[in-house]
BALOBA-1460 file (C-alpha; in Angstrom, 3 decimals):
// residues 331
<rec num="1" residu="m" x="-4.445" y="-26.384" z="-46.803"/>
<rec num="2" residu="k" x="-6.291" y="-23.560" z="-48.551"/>
<rec num="3" residu="k" x="-8.542" y="-22.994" z="-45.520"/>
<rec num="4" residu="l" x="-5.497" y="-22.868" z="-43.242"/>
<rec num="5" residu="q" x="-3.871" y="-20.290" z="-45.501"/>
<rec num="6" residu="q" x="-7.064" y="-18.230" z="-45.483"/>
<rec num="7" residu="r" x="-7.188" y="-18.328" z="-41.660"/>
<rec num="8" residu="n" x="-3.553" y="-17.268" z="-41.482"/>
<rec num="9" residu="e" x="-4.137" y="-14.404" z="-43.893"/>
<rec num="10" residu="a" x="-7.257" y="-13.290" z="-42.001"/>
<rec num="11" residu="a" x="-5.353" y="-13.331" z="-38.681"/>
<rec num="12" residu="k" x="-2.518" y="-11.259" z="-40.139"/>
<rec num="13" residu="a" x="-4.997" y="-8.816" z="-41.694"/>
<rec num="14" residu="a" x="-6.765" y="-8.271" z="-38.350"/>
<rec num="15" residu="f" x="-3.432" y="-7.754" z="-36.594"/>
<rec num="16" residu="d" x="-2.275" y="-5.294" z="-39.270"/>
<rec num="17" residu="k" x="-5.522" y="-3.336" z="-39.170"/>
<rec num="18" residu="f" x="-5.393" y="-2.913" z="-35.400"/>
<rec num="19" residu="y" x="-1.843" y="-1.588" z="-35.400"/>
<rec num="20" residu="k" x="-2.230" y="0.475" z="-38.541"/>
<rec num="21" residu="d" x="-5.108" y="2.260" z="-36.813"/>
<rec num="22" residu="l" x="-2.736" y="2.870" z="-33.891"/>
<rec num="23" residu="y" x="0.447" y="3.799" z="-35.757"/>
<rec num="24" residu="g" x="-0.875" y="5.068" z="-39.077"/>
<rec num="25" residu="e" x="1.599" y="5.233" z="-41.960"/>
<rec num="26" residu="r" x="4.422" y="4.254" z="-39.635"/>
<rec num="27" residu="w" x="3.020" y="0.738" z="-39.242"/>
<rec num="28" residu="e" x="4.417" y="-0.489" z="-42.576"/>
<rec num="29" residu="s" x="8.048" y="0.256" z="-41.668"/>
<rec num="30" residu="l" x="7.517" y="-0.789" z="-38.054"/>
<rec num="31" residu="c" x="6.049" y="-4.127" z="-39.098"/>
<rec num="32" residu="r" x="9.001" y="-4.779" z="-41.426"/>
<rec num="33" residu="a" x="11.388" y="-4.100" z="-38.551"/>
<rec num="34" residu="l" x="9.450" y="-6.409" z="-36.218"/>
<rec num="35" residu="e" x="9.606" y="-9.222" z="-38.759"/>
<rec num="36" residu="q" x="13.415" y="-9.143" z="-38.668"/>
<rec num="37" residu="p" x="15.249" y="-11.467" z="-36.253"/>
<rec num="38" residu="t" x="15.575" y="-10.067" z="-32.743"/>
<rec num="39" residu="r" x="18.871" y="-8.307" z="-32.152"/>
<rec num="40" residu="y" x="20.762" y="-9.173" z="-28.965"/>
<rec num="41" residu="c" x="23.363" y="-7.485" z="-26.832"/>
<rec num="42" residu="c" x="25.722" y="-9.236" z="-24.446"/>
<rec num="43" residu="v" x="25.441" y="-8.242" z="-20.754"/>
<rec num="44" residu="l" x="28.694" y="-9.210" z="-19.035"/>
<rec num="45" residu="n" x="28.732" y="-10.898" z="-15.641"/>
<rec num="46" residu="k" x="31.318" y="-9.069" z="-13.541"/>
<rec num="47" residu="h" x="31.625" y="-12.106" z="-11.251"/>
<rec num="48" residu="a" x="32.605" y="-14.576" z="-14.009"/>
<rec num="49" residu="s" x="36.132" y="-15.474" z="-15.075"/>
<rec num="50" residu="p" x="37.532" y="-12.795" z="-17.429"/>
<rec num="51" residu="v" x="39.812" y="-15.389" z="-19.012"/>
<rec num="52" residu="h" x="36.856" y="-17.638" z="-19.852"/>
<rec num="53" residu="l" x="34.976" y="-14.636" z="-21.228"/>
<rec num="54" residu="s" x="37.842" y="-13.543" z="-23.479"/>
<rec num="55" residu="i" x="38.184" y="-17.066" z="-24.895"/>
<rec num="56" residu="l" x="34.470" y="-17.270" z="-25.677"/>
<rec num="57" residu="l" x="34.333" y="-13.873" z="-27.364"/>
<rec num="58" residu="a" x="37.713" y="-14.083" z="-29.118"/>
<rec num="59" residu="p" x="36.178" y="-14.819" z="-32.569"/>
<rec num="60" residu="l" x="34.118" y="-11.610" z="-32.286"/>
<rec num="61" residu="a" x="36.680" y="-9.420" z="-30.537"/>
<rec num="62" residu="s" x="37.433" y="-7.137" z="-33.475"/>
<rec num="63" residu="a" x="33.726" y="-6.434" z="-34.037"/>
<rec num="64" residu="l" x="32.565" y="-5.764" z="-30.476"/>
<rec num="65" residu="m" x="31.565" y="-2.362" z="-29.102"/>
<rec num="66" residu="q" x="30.361" y="-1.171" z="-25.687"/>
<rec num="67" residu="l" x="26.655" y="-0.324" z="-25.707"/>
<rec num="68" residu="p" x="26.688" y="3.461" z="-25.208"/>
<rec num="69" residu="f" x="23.472" y="3.964" z="-23.227"/>
<rec num="70" residu="t" x="23.846" y="1.557" z="-20.289"/>
<rec num="71" residu="s" x="25.682" y="1.820" z="-17.000"/>
<rec num="72" residu="c" x="26.649" y="-1.862" z="-16.903"/>
<rec num="73" residu="p" x="29.230" y="-3.578" z="-19.152"/>
<rec num="74" residu="c" x="27.257" y="-4.550" z="-22.230"/>
<rec num="75" residu="l" x="28.599" y="-5.401" z="-25.680"/>
<rec num="76" residu="i" x="27.017" y="-5.202" z="-29.119"/>
<rec num="77" residu="i" x="27.943" y="-6.174" z="-32.657"/>
<rec num="78" residu="p" x="27.533" y="-3.096" z="-34.873"/>
<rec num="79" residu="q" x="24.844" y="-3.232" z="-37.538"/>
<rec num="80" residu="d" x="27.126" y="-4.118" z="-40.394"/>
<rec num="81" residu="p" x="26.166" y="-7.223" z="-42.416"/>
<rec num="82" residu="s" x="29.808" y="-8.249" z="-42.574"/>
<rec num="83" residu="v" x="30.027" y="-8.611" z="-38.771"/>
<rec num="84" residu="l" x="26.554" y="-9.866" z="-37.846"/>
<rec num="85" residu="l" x="27.943" y="-13.080" z="-36.385"/>
<rec num="86" residu="p" x="26.023" y="-15.259" z="-33.933"/>
<rec num="87" residu="w" x="26.929" y="-14.934" z="-30.275"/>
<rec num="88" residu="p" x="28.583" y="-18.086" z="-28.879"/>
<rec num="89" residu="s" x="26.684" y="-20.031" z="-26.252"/>
<rec num="90" residu="p" x="27.581" y="-18.665" z="-22.777"/>
<rec num="91" residu="s" x="29.079" y="-21.855" z="-21.303"/>
<rec num="92" residu="l" x="29.825" y="-21.727" z="-17.578"/>
<rec num="93" residu="d" x="33.285" y="-20.920" z="-16.237"/>
<rec num="94" residu="e" x="35.248" y="-23.077" z="-13.770"/>
<rec num="95" residu="f" x="33.256" y="-21.629" z="-10.849"/>
<rec num="96" residu="g" x="29.892" y="-22.407" z="-12.481"/>
<rec num="97" residu="r" x="29.294" y="-18.752" z="-13.372"/>
<rec num="98" residu="a" x="27.632" y="-17.614" z="-16.606"/>
<rec num="99" residu="p" x="29.979" y="-15.192" z="-18.418"/>
<rec num="100" residu="y" x="27.124" y="-13.201" z="-19.931"/>
<rec num="101" residu="y" x="23.429" y="-13.030" z="-20.715"/>
<rec num="102" residu="l" x="22.022" y="-12.265" z="-24.168"/>
<rec num="103" residu="m" x="19.025" y="-9.941" z="-24.307"/>
<rec num="104" residu="d" x="17.473" y="-7.019" z="-26.151"/>
<rec num="105" residu="a" x="19.317" y="-3.795" z="-25.305"/>
<rec num="106" residu="a" x="16.010" y="-2.033" z="-24.631"/>
<rec num="107" residu="s" x="15.474" y="-4.443" z="-21.732"/>
<rec num="108" residu="v" x="18.873" y="-3.469" z="-20.324"/>
<rec num="109" residu="l" x="17.787" y="0.164" z="-20.592"/>
<rec num="110" residu="v" x="14.812" y="-0.518" z="-18.306"/>
<rec num="111" residu="v" x="17.183" y="-1.531" z="-15.515"/>
<rec num="112" residu="s" x="20.076" y="0.870" z="-16.098"/>
<rec num="113" residu="a" x="18.123" y="4.049" z="-16.954"/>
<rec num="114" residu="a" x="14.793" y="3.557" z="-15.162"/>
<rec num="115" residu="l" x="15.276" y="1.235" z="-12.165"/>
<rec num="116" residu="k" x="18.881" y="2.384" z="-11.483"/>
<rec num="117" residu="p" x="19.748" y="-0.197" z="-8.812"/>
<rec num="118" residu="s" x="22.178" y="0.919" z="-6.105"/>
<rec num="119" residu="p" x="24.484" y="-1.526" z="-4.253"/>
<rec num="120" residu="k" x="22.405" y="-1.652" z="-1.031"/>
<rec num="121" residu="d" x="18.919" y="-1.467" z="-2.570"/>
<rec num="122" residu="s" x="16.114" y="-3.821" z="-1.651"/>
<rec num="123" residu="i" x="14.447" y="-4.752" z="-4.961"/>
<rec num="124" residu="l" x="11.480" y="-6.882" z="-5.990"/>
<rec num="125" residu="d" x="11.471" y="-8.240" z="-9.544"/>
<rec num="126" residu="l" x="7.800" y="-9.157" z="-9.564"/>
<rec num="127" residu="c" x="7.549" y="-11.117" z="-12.854"/>
<rec num="128" residu="s" x="11.151" y="-12.150" z="-13.202"/>
<rec num="129" residu="a" x="11.368" y="-15.208" z="-15.492"/>
<rec num="130" residu="p" x="13.319" y="-15.971" z="-17.573"/>
<rec num="131" residu="g" x="15.656" y="-13.838" z="-15.462"/>
<rec num="132" residu="g" x="17.485" y="-11.409" z="-17.752"/>
<rec num="133" residu="k" x="16.550" y="-8.266" z="-15.836"/>
<rec num="134" residu="s" x="17.399" y="-9.934" z="-12.505"/>
<rec num="135" residu="f" x="20.782" y="-10.783" z="-14.046"/>
<rec num="136" residu="v" x="21.317" y="-7.099" z="-14.853"/>
<rec num="137" residu="i" x="20.121" y="-5.982" z="-11.402"/>
<rec num="138" residu="l" x="22.599" y="-8.331" z="-9.724"/>
<rec num="139" residu="q" x="25.474" y="-6.643" z="-11.532"/>
<rec num="140" residu="s" x="24.804" y="-3.605" z="-9.303"/>
<rec num="141" residu="l" x="23.815" y="-5.152" z="-5.958"/>
<rec num="142" residu="e" x="26.427" y="-5.885" z="-3.311"/>
<rec num="143" residu="k" x="26.473" y="-7.345" z="0.192"/>
<rec num="144" residu="g" x="23.723" y="-5.572" z="2.116"/>
<rec num="145" residu="g" x="21.499" y="-5.418" z="-0.952"/>
<rec num="146" residu="f" x="18.486" y="-7.662" z="-1.440"/>
<rec num="147" residu="l" x="16.686" y="-9.014" z="-4.501"/>
<rec num="148" residu="q" x="13.483" y="-11.034" z="-4.552"/>
<rec num="149" residu="s" x="13.017" y="-12.571" z="-7.990"/>
<rec num="150" residu="n" x="9.487" y="-13.874" z="-8.368"/>
<rec num="151" residu="d" x="7.458" y="-15.728" z="-10.961"/>
<rec num="152" residu="s" x="4.096" y="-17.442" z="-10.735"/>
<rec num="153" residu="s" x="5.131" y="-20.495" z="-12.788"/>
<rec num="154" residu="s" x="7.008" y="-23.299" z="-11.023"/>
<rec num="155" residu="e" x="8.543" y="-24.374" z="-14.343"/>
<rec num="156" residu="r" x="9.855" y="-20.883" z="-15.107"/>
<rec num="157" residu="v" x="11.149" y="-20.562" z="-11.543"/>
<rec num="158" residu="k" x="13.432" y="-23.571" z="-12.108"/>
<rec num="159" residu="r" x="15.143" y="-21.696" z="-14.944"/>
<rec num="160" residu="l" x="15.140" y="-18.488" z="-12.898"/>
<rec num="161" residu="k" x="16.967" y="-20.154" z="-9.998"/>
<rec num="162" residu="n" x="19.728" y="-21.274" z="-12.365"/>
<rec num="163" residu="v" x="20.115" y="-17.778" z="-13.836"/>
<rec num="164" residu="v" x="20.457" y="-16.257" z="-10.369"/>
<rec num="165" residu="k" x="22.860" y="-18.948" z="-9.157"/>
<rec num="166" residu="e" x="25.058" y="-18.579" z="-12.239"/>
<rec num="167" residu="c" x="25.542" y="-14.823" z="-11.902"/>
<rec num="168" residu="l" x="26.319" y="-14.509" z="-8.183"/>
<rec num="169" residu="p" x="29.936" y="-14.076" z="-7.043"/>
<rec num="170" residu="p" x="31.726" y="-17.129" z="-5.613"/>
<rec num="171" residu="m" x="32.645" y="-17.301" z="-1.937"/>
<rec num="172" residu="t" x="36.089" y="-15.798" z="-1.293"/>
<rec num="173" residu="n" x="38.077" y="-17.604" z="1.442"/>
<rec num="174" residu="g" x="34.798" y="-18.551" z="3.068"/>
<rec num="175" residu="v" x="33.611" y="-14.936" z="3.124"/>
<rec num="176" residu="n" x="30.172" y="-14.208" z="1.673"/>
<rec num="177" residu="n" x="30.242" y="-10.950" z="-0.293"/>
<rec num="178" residu="r" x="26.932" y="-11.571" z="-2.044"/>
<rec num="179" residu="p" x="23.691" y="-9.642" z="-1.874"/>
<rec num="180" residu="d" x="20.811" y="-11.588" z="-0.360"/>
<rec num="181" residu="v" x="18.699" y="-13.182" z="-3.080"/>
<rec num="182" residu="f" x="15.370" y="-14.964" z="-2.694"/>
<rec num="183" residu="v" x="13.621" y="-16.687" z="-5.602"/>
<rec num="184" residu="s" x="9.883" y="-17.110" z="-5.017"/>
<rec num="185" residu="c" x="6.966" y="-18.685" z="-6.845"/>
<rec num="186" residu="l" x="3.977" y="-16.538" z="-5.881"/>
<rec num="187" residu="d" x="0.882" y="-15.141" z="-7.559"/>
<rec num="188" residu="a" x="1.956" y="-11.565" z="-8.297"/>
<rec num="189" residu="t" x="-1.624" y="-10.347" z="-8.656"/>
<rec num="190" residu="e" x="-2.241" y="-11.045" z="-4.947"/>
<rec num="191" residu="p" x="-0.787" y="-8.092" z="-2.976"/>
<rec num="192" residu="k" x="-0.684" y="-9.910" z="0.366"/>
<rec num="193" residu="n" x="1.840" y="-12.407" z="-1.018"/>
<rec num="194" residu="f" x="4.512" y="-9.715" z="-0.614"/>
<rec num="195" residu="d" x="5.678" y="-7.764" z="2.422"/>
<rec num="196" residu="e" x="4.138" y="-4.306" z="2.669"/>
<rec num="197" residu="e" x="6.559" y="-1.393" z="2.130"/>
<rec num="198" residu="r" x="9.487" y="-3.856" z="2.049"/>
<rec num="199" residu="f" x="11.250" y="-2.659" z="-1.090"/>
<rec num="200" residu="d" x="13.087" y="0.441" z="-2.266"/>
<rec num="201" residu="k" x="12.280" y="-0.433" z="-5.870"/>
<rec num="202" residu="v" x="9.878" y="-2.788" z="-7.638"/>
<rec num="203" residu="l" x="10.223" y="-3.894" z="-11.249"/>
<rec num="204" residu="v" x="6.969" y="-4.960" z="-12.906"/>
<rec num="205" residu="d" x="8.071" y="-6.568" z="-16.177"/>
<rec num="206" residu="a" x="4.486" y="-7.419" z="-16.970"/>
<rec num="207" residu="p" x="3.419" y="-10.399" z="-19.101"/>
<rec num="208" residu="c" x="1.927" y="-8.910" z="-22.261"/>
<rec num="209" residu="s" x="0.861" y="-9.574" z="-25.838"/>
<rec num="210" residu="t" x="4.494" y="-10.009" z="-27.029"/>
<rec num="211" residu="d" x="3.643" y="-8.625" z="-30.478"/>
<rec num="212" residu="r" x="7.044" y="-9.274" z="-32.021"/>
<rec num="213" residu="h" x="6.891" y="-12.925" z="-31.025"/>
<rec num="214" residu="i" x="3.362" y="-13.200" z="-32.416"/>
<rec num="215" residu="l" x="4.523" y="-12.037" z="-35.842"/>
<rec num="216" residu="h" x="7.022" y="-14.914" z="-35.891"/>
<rec num="217" residu="d" x="4.569" y="-17.593" z="-34.686"/>
<rec num="218" residu="i" x="1.539" y="-18.219" z="-36.874"/>
<rec num="219" residu="d" x="-0.203" y="-20.273" z="-34.167"/>
<rec num="220" residu="q" x="0.003" y="-17.361" z="-31.729"/>
<rec num="221" residu="l" x="-1.062" y="-14.938" z="-34.438"/>
<rec num="222" residu="q" x="-4.274" y="-16.918" z="-34.963"/>
<rec num="223" residu="k" x="-5.015" y="-16.582" z="-31.221"/>
<rec num="224" residu="w" x="-4.428" y="-12.836" z="-31.193"/>
<rec num="225" residu="s" x="-7.401" y="-10.508" z="-30.657"/>
<rec num="226" residu="a" x="-8.065" y="-7.016" z="-29.347"/>
<rec num="227" residu="s" x="-10.090" y="-8.564" z="-26.503"/>
<rec num="228" residu="r" x="-6.986" y="-10.479" z="-25.446"/>
<rec num="229" residu="l" x="-5.199" y="-7.153" z="-25.021"/>
<rec num="230" residu="r" x="-7.957" y="-5.994" z="-22.676"/>
<rec num="231" residu="t" x="-7.551" y="-9.176" z="-20.625"/>
<rec num="232" residu="d" x="-3.791" y="-8.623" z="-20.466"/>
<rec num="233" residu="s" x="-4.238" y="-5.009" z="-19.365"/>
<rec num="234" residu="s" x="-6.519" y="-6.038" z="-16.487"/>
<rec num="235" residu="r" x="-3.843" y="-8.395" z="-15.175"/>
<rec num="236" residu="q" x="-1.169" y="-5.732" z="-15.647"/>
<rec num="237" residu="f" x="-3.214" y="-3.286" z="-13.579"/>
<rec num="238" residu="s" x="-3.438" y="-5.894" z="-10.803"/>
<rec num="239" residu="l" x="0.341" y="-6.265" z="-10.840"/>
<rec num="240" residu="l" x="0.746" y="-2.519" z="-10.325"/>
<rec num="241" residu="m" x="-1.611" y="-2.625" z="-7.352"/>
<rec num="242" residu="t" x="0.603" y="-5.317" z="-5.835"/>
<rec num="243" residu="a" x="3.697" y="-3.228" z="-6.521"/>
<rec num="244" residu="i" x="2.383" y="-0.023" z="-4.910"/>
<rec num="245" residu="r" x="1.713" y="-1.909" z="-1.675"/>
<rec num="246" residu="a" x="5.147" y="-3.580" z="-1.694"/>
<rec num="247" residu="v" x="7.262" y="-0.484" z="-2.369"/>
<rec num="248" residu="r" x="8.118" y="1.894" z="0.475"/>
<rec num="249" residu="v" x="6.985" y="5.513" z="0.531"/>
<rec num="250" residu="g" x="9.498" y="7.428" z="-1.562"/>
<rec num="251" residu="g" x="10.456" y="4.318" z="-3.511"/>
<rec num="252" residu="i" x="9.821" y="3.693" z="-7.207"/>
<rec num="253" residu="i" x="8.009" y="1.204" z="-9.397"/>
<rec num="254" residu="v" x="9.202" y="0.603" z="-12.951"/>
<rec num="255" residu="y" x="6.427" y="-0.830" z="-15.109"/>
<rec num="256" residu="a" x="7.558" y="-2.390" z="-18.400"/>
<rec num="257" residu="t" x="6.124" y="-4.382" z="-21.312"/>
<rec num="258" residu="c" x="7.268" y="-5.495" z="-24.746"/>
<rec num="259" residu="s" x="3.864" y="-4.560" z="-26.192"/>
<rec num="260" residu="l" x="3.089" y="-2.181" z="-29.044"/>
<rec num="261" residu="a" x="-0.439" y="-1.549" z="-27.805"/>
<rec num="262" residu="s" x="-1.148" y="1.623" z="-25.840"/>
<rec num="263" residu="i" x="-3.860" y="-0.219" z="-23.877"/>
<rec num="264" residu="e" x="-1.074" y="-2.280" z="-22.254"/>
<rec num="265" residu="n" x="1.289" y="0.669" z="-21.823"/>
<rec num="266" residu="d" x="0.113" y="4.224" z="-21.124"/>
<rec num="267" residu="g" x="-3.430" y="2.880" z="-20.816"/>
<rec num="268" residu="v" x="-2.534" y="0.743" z="-17.794"/>
<rec num="269" residu="i" x="-0.695" y="3.661" z="-16.159"/>
<rec num="270" residu="s" x="-3.690" y="5.959" z="-16.733"/>
<rec num="271" residu="k" x="-6.019" y="3.420" z="-15.125"/>
<rec num="272" residu="f" x="-3.620" y="3.015" z="-12.209"/>
<rec num="273" residu="l" x="-3.331" y="6.777" z="-11.642"/>
<rec num="274" residu="s" x="-7.112" y="7.073" z="-11.759"/>
<rec num="275" residu="r" x="-7.497" y="4.363" z="-9.104"/>
<rec num="276" residu="i" x="-4.789" y="5.915" z="-6.933"/>
<rec num="277" residu="s" x="-6.579" y="9.281" z="-7.045"/>
<rec num="278" residu="s" x="-9.746" y="7.727" z="-5.624"/>
<rec num="279" residu="p" x="-10.505" y="8.769" z="-2.019"/>
<rec num="280" residu="t" x="-11.174" y="5.101" z="-1.204"/>
<rec num="281" residu="t" x="-7.565" y="4.139" z="-2.011"/>
<rec num="282" residu="p" x="-4.919" y="4.864" z="0.650"/>
<rec num="283" residu="f" x="-1.980" y="5.140" z="-1.731"/>
<rec num="284" residu="c" x="-0.592" y="8.213" z="-3.474"/>
<rec num="285" residu="a" x="1.781" y="8.119" z="-6.428"/>
<rec num="286" residu="e" x="3.037" y="10.118" z="-9.388"/>
<rec num="287" residu="v" x="4.711" y="9.394" z="-12.697"/>
<rec num="288" residu="v" x="8.367" y="10.431" z="-12.825"/>
<rec num="289" residu="h" x="9.959" y="11.229" z="-16.172"/>
<rec num="290" residu="l" x="13.646" y="10.635" z="-16.863"/>
<rec num="291" residu="e" x="15.866" y="13.626" z="-16.120"/>
<rec num="292" residu="t" x="18.080" y="12.692" z="-19.060"/>
<rec num="293" residu="e" x="16.327" y="11.071" z="-21.999"/>
<rec num="294" residu="p" x="17.993" y="7.944" z="-23.450"/>
<rec num="295" residu="v" x="19.577" y="8.135" z="-26.888"/>
<rec num="296" residu="i" x="17.068" y="5.559" z="-28.150"/>
<rec num="297" residu="g" x="13.289" y="5.647" z="-27.991"/>
<rec num="298" residu="e" x="10.582" y="8.267" z="-27.735"/>
<rec num="299" residu="r" x="8.474" y="9.872" z="-25.015"/>
<rec num="300" residu="t" x="4.864" y="8.843" z="-24.443"/>
<rec num="301" residu="e" x="2.257" y="10.386" z="-22.161"/>
<rec num="302" residu="h" x="3.422" y="8.458" z="-19.103"/>
<rec num="303" residu="g" x="6.701" y="6.863" z="-20.111"/>
<rec num="304" residu="w" x="9.172" y="5.861" z="-22.764"/>
<rec num="305" residu="l" x="8.859" y="3.597" z="-25.835"/>
<rec num="306" residu="v" x="11.651" y="1.949" z="-27.838"/>
<rec num="307" residu="l" x="10.648" y="0.656" z="-31.276"/>
<rec num="308" residu="p" x="12.849" y="-1.241" z="-33.746"/>
<rec num="309" residu="d" x="12.038" y="0.746" z="-36.882"/>
<rec num="310" residu="k" x="14.089" y="3.656" z="-35.512"/>
<rec num="311" residu="t" x="16.512" y="1.939" z="-33.116"/>
<rec num="312" residu="t" x="16.811" y="-1.791" z="-34.123"/>
<rec num="313" residu="w" x="15.916" y="-2.570" z="-30.465"/>
<rec num="314" residu="g" x="12.589" y="-3.326" z="-28.806"/>
<rec num="315" residu="p" x="9.673" y="-3.070" z="-28.715"/>
<rec num="316" residu="l" x="9.898" y="-2.019" z="-25.087"/>
<rec num="317" residu="y" x="7.784" y="0.385" z="-23.037"/>
<rec num="318" residu="f" x="8.458" y="1.570" z="-19.512"/>
<rec num="319" residu="s" x="7.037" y="4.035" z="-17.015"/>
<rec num="320" residu="i" x="8.463" y="5.140" z="-13.651"/>
<rec num="321" residu="i" x="6.080" y="5.634" z="-10.712"/>
<rec num="322" residu="k" x="7.069" y="7.096" z="-7.345"/>
<rec num="323" residu="r" x="5.081" y="6.215" z="-4.240"/>
<rec num="324" residu="l" x="4.189" y="9.278" z="-2.203"/>
<rec num="325" residu="q" x="2.964" y="9.632" z="1.369"/>
<rec num="326" residu="d" x="-0.374" y="7.898" z="1.906"/>
<rec num="327" residu="k" x="-3.553" y="9.928" z="2.179"/>
<rec num="328" residu="p" x="-3.651" y="11.365" z="5.725"/>
<rec num="329" residu="y" x="-7.012" y="9.892" z="6.690"/>
<rec num="330" residu="f" x="-5.617" y="6.376" z="6.094"/>
<rec num="331" residu="e" x="-2.506" y="6.823" z="8.221"/>
């Protein structure tokens, strides 16, 4: 037991040292915020029964507020200890539709402020499971739009298919008013698995170190290492190379992680931009910064970072990349 405690303490000390070197004096308050339970918002499904929704949320009705920085209907419980009630389980309505999806508001921000899906967009959600961001995307898509939700794990894809099914509108008098949706189980690091220049927008919600989760799971904390971050960043770079091939010229890629580590955030974007600038690479791209900065988060070199010590949401990083015309000698 004593040896186990010593290993746990050593793992936490190594984790703390790495991030204290990165964040300095801020790390103490940031770590305290990360150790708190994750806060959730409630993204409403516009296709579900409003009656069913009102019944489910009736016990919380007096405490609910619209999240101010998203374009889709999204509710929060204000940060008042007297109203921090648990969200009820989102049981399906009579049409088999989920009334809402619970997720971190920073993740909603990635879709509403960065990806900005339009009704007729063709979108690839490259690493989609468990499906929250696809759920948010589908609140904007209409008939004529297209979403490919992909994940490399067959087990996660089973859950993903249910999420997609439960948020699509029902048939109306035999008329299909849905966007086209395709759920795939493909290796996202292999560019040729996806149609070239098929999509207006690609979301790369990259698997990462999930630092907040690690702080709440001692087994994962013992497995954490700086070398693991380097391994993660190599995979994340590969995902971006898949995305740049799949998005059309003039389209955008939104790269996102829930990591605190710059090596997985701005570091991956810097490596990507360096590769793109090589004369041996046909692609051209540039980072695009938000015209209007969100009310939560802070600017980084290549993107935007939301951290819970200042916002209660996150951690969440994102960067927006626009594909430009290919180099002329490759055309």
